[in-house]
C-alpha positions in Angstrom: 13.8 8.9 -50.7 15.0 9.4 -47.1 12.5 11.6 -45.0 14.5 14.7 -44.0 12.2 15.6 -41.2 13.0 12.5 -39.4 15.0 14.2 -36.7 12.0 16.5 -35.6 9.7 13.7 -34.8 9.6 12.1 -31.2 11.3 8.7 -31.2 8.7 7.2 -28.6 5.5 9.4 -28.6 3.9 6.7 -26.4 6.4 7.4 -23.4 4.9 11.0 -23.0 1.3 9.7 -23.0 1.7 6.4 -21.4 0.2 6.3 -17.8 2.0 3.6 -15.8 -0.6 1.0 -14.4 -0.6 -0.9 -10.9 0.2 -4.2 -12.6 3.2 -2.9 -14.5 4.6 -1.2 -11.4 4.2 -4.2 -9.2 5.9 -6.2 -12.1 8.9 -4.1 -12.2 8.8 -4.0 -8.2 8.8 -7.6 -8.4 12.2 -7.6 -10.3 13.7 -5.3 -8.1 12.9 -6.9 -4.8 14.0 -10.3 -6.2 17.5 -8.5 -6.7 17.6 -6.8 -3.4 16.8 -10.0 -1.7 20.2 -11.1 -3.0 21.9 -8.2 -1.5 20.1 -8.8 1.9 21.2 -12.4 1.7 24.8 -11.5 1.1 24.7 -9.4 4.1 23.1 -12.3 6.4 25.9 -14.6 5.0 28.6 -12.1 5.7 27.3 -11.8 9.3 27.4 -15.7 9.7 30.9 -15.9 8.3 31.9 -13.3 10.7 30.6 -15.4 13.5 32.6 -18.3 12.2 35.8 -16.4 11.5 36.5 -14.7 14.9 35.0 -12.5 17.7 36.5 -9.3 16.8 35.2 -9.7 13.0 31.8 -10.7 14.3 31.6 -7.8 16.5 32.4 -5.5 13.7 29.7 -7.2 11.4 27.1 -7.3 14.1 27.7 -3.6 15.0 27.2 -2.7 11.3 24.0 -5.0 11.1 22.6 -3.6 14.3 23.0 0.0 14.0 20.2 2.1 12.5 21.6 1.9 8.7 21.6 -2.1 9.4 18.1 -2.2 10.7 16.9 -0.2 7.7 18.3 -2.3 5.4 17.4 -5.8 7.0 13.9 -4.2 7.4 13.8 -3.5 3.6 14.9 -7.0 3.2 12.0 -8.5 5.1 9.4 -6.2 3.1 11.2 -7.3 -0.1 10.8 -10.8 0.8 7.2 -10.6 1.8 6.4 -8.5 -1.3 8.2 -11.1 -3.6 6.6 -13.9 -2.0 2.9 -12.4 -2.5 3.7 -11.4 -6.0 5.0 -14.9 -6.7 1.4 -16.0 -5.1 -0.4 -13.9 -7.3 1.4 -15.1 -10.4 0.7 -18.5 -9.5 -2.9 -17.5 -9.6 -2.6 -15.9 -12.8 -1.0 -19.1 -13.9 -4.3 -20.8 -13.5 -5.9 -18.2 -15.6 -7.9 -16.7 -12.7 -8.0 -12.9 -11.9 -6.7 -11.8 -15.3 -9.7 -9.3 -15.7 -8.9 -5.6 -14.9 -10.7 -5.1 -11.6 -9.5 -8.3 -10.2 -5.8 -7.8 -11.3 -6.0 -4.4 -9.7 -7.4 -5.8 -6.4 -4.7 -8.5 -6.6 -2.0 -5.7 -7.0 -3.3 -3.7 -4.2 -3.4 -6.9 -2.0 0.3 -7.6 -2.7 1.4 -4.0 -1.8 -0.8 -3.6 1.1 -0.3 -7.1 2.4 3.5 -7.0 2.2 3.4 -3.7 4.3 1.0 -5.3 6.9 3.3 -8.5 7.0 6.4 -6.6 7.4 5.1 -4.6 10.3 3.7 -7.6 11.8 7.1 -9.6 11.3 9.2 -6.5 12.6 6.9 -6.5 15.8 7.2 -10.0 16.6 11.0 -9.9 16.2 11.2 -6.9 18.5 9.2 -9.0 21.1 6.2 -6.8 21.3 
């Protein structure tokens, strides 16, 4: 017979007790940054196409990309590029079956997060000429 109390049970009880781990969060961020890089690349291509089209159209595209919103988007793209690169290096390390134990995987995860922030700040400072 069918269970009449089926509607009273939670569908996924693990969702209410699961604590996200650093490795799962960094894995999700790797996928998100990979997709975000596509959007950043499209903006750069748009800027280049505007430069090839006309001076007026380039002035419009350049004003959008150099305003504070454009700077924020491009800085986020730089962070996404560094994060995605470092996460890829971490996965290459894991492909060699190195660092798969929990303490080392946690250290590698923090290295990706902290390293991407430091490299982004360094890149922005270099690009600013500081």
